[in-house]
N, C-alpha and C positions, 0 to 999 in steps of 0.2 A: 292515430285517430282517437284512441282512448284518452290520451292526454289533452287533446283539443276539446273533446266533449267535457272532460273534467274541468278544464280552465273556464270554458263557457258557463258551465253549471255553477262553478264557484263565483264567477263574476256576477251572474244573475242573482245568486243568493245574496251576495254582499250588497248589490244595488238595491234589492228588495228590502234588506234590513235597514239601509239608510233611508230609503224613501218612506218606509212605514214608520219610522221614528224609533225603531228598536235599538238604535245606537245612542239615543238620547236617554241618559240615565235618569233624568227627571221624569220623563214620560213613563219609563219602565217602573220607577218607584211609585209614581202616581197610580199605575195599574195595580200594583201590589198593596196599596194603602186602602184597604177595604173599609176601614172605619174612620177615615179622614177625608182628604180631598181626592176621592177616587176618580180615576180617568178610565172610562170603559172602552176607549177607542182601540186599544190593542186586542180586544176580543175579536174585532174584525180581521186583524192581522192573523190571529190564531186560526180563525175560520178560513181565511184566505190561504193558509198553509195546509190545514187538515183536509179540506175538500179536494184539492188537486192530488194530494198524496193518496187519498183513499181511491181516487180514480186510477192513479198509476199502479197501485197494488192490484186493483181489479184487472187491469190490462196485463200486468206481469204474470198473474196466475194462469193466463191463457197462452203465454208465450214460453218457449223453451230457452231462447237465447236473447241476450241484450242486443242493442243496436250495434255494439262493437263485435258481436259474434261470440262473446264469452258466455258461459253458462251462468245462470243466476245461482247465488249461494243458497243453501237450504235455509229455511226460516230458523231463527234462533229459538232455543228452548225457553219457554216462559218460566222464569224462576222468580218467585216472590219471596225473598228472604230478608234477613236483617241487613245484609250488605246493600241490597237495593233500597231498603227503607232508609238506612243510614246515609247512603250516598244522595238520595233524593232530599233528605233534610239538609244536608250540608250544601247541596247545590242551591236549594231554595233560600237558605240563609245568606249565602254569598250573593245570589242574584238580588235579594232584597237590600242587602247592605251596600253593595257596589252599584247596582242598577245595570250590571253587565253579566252576560254569560259568554261562553267561548266564541260563538259565531260573531255577535256584535262587538266583542272585544277586539277581535282581529280586524273586523271591518272598520272600527273606529281608530285604528292605529295611525291613519293618515292625518288625523286632526285631533286626536285625544290628548296629545302632549305627554308630559311626564306621568300623569295619573293613569293614562291608558297603558303606558309601558310598565308601570309598577303593577297594575292589575294583571297584565299578560305574564310578567315574571312570576308573580305569586301563583297564578293559575298553573304555569308550567312546573313550578316546584311542587305544588300539590299533586298534579298528575303524575309526576315522577315518584313522589313518595307513597302514593296510594297503594301500589302492589306490596311494598314492604310493610306498610301499616296493616293491610289486609291479612298478610301471612302471620304477622305478630298477633292480630286479634283472633285468627283461626287457631293458633297454638294455645292462646290463653283460654279459649272456649273449650278446646279439646282436653286441656289439663284440668278444667273445673269439674 
């Protein structure tokens, strides 16, 4: 049952990305172009994602178990450090340059052509390299 729920949630998420225009790199880059030809329509997409999620978190706080019967994981510790800031900056730069982030990149594979595959490959390489780069940065900071 858990896999069916995951499949349905992923399909709904991908469909939402497509319908909202989040898989259109020009629309995303227009959203990020604050001082040029700014396209504010994705603000509604963001709001349309934040509001239901806030409601889901409120419901989750009152429940002990998920629909599948599994216990909810404990909330993650809020850590605001250089890794979060650096990762956020790199994510924003990649999103602005390519007009894609992980969810829309996967959703656009069916029609994105070679550029979509290239982005996905670069994203997977970056995700794979991130732990090693993080360890190396931690060692260099500790040595300093």
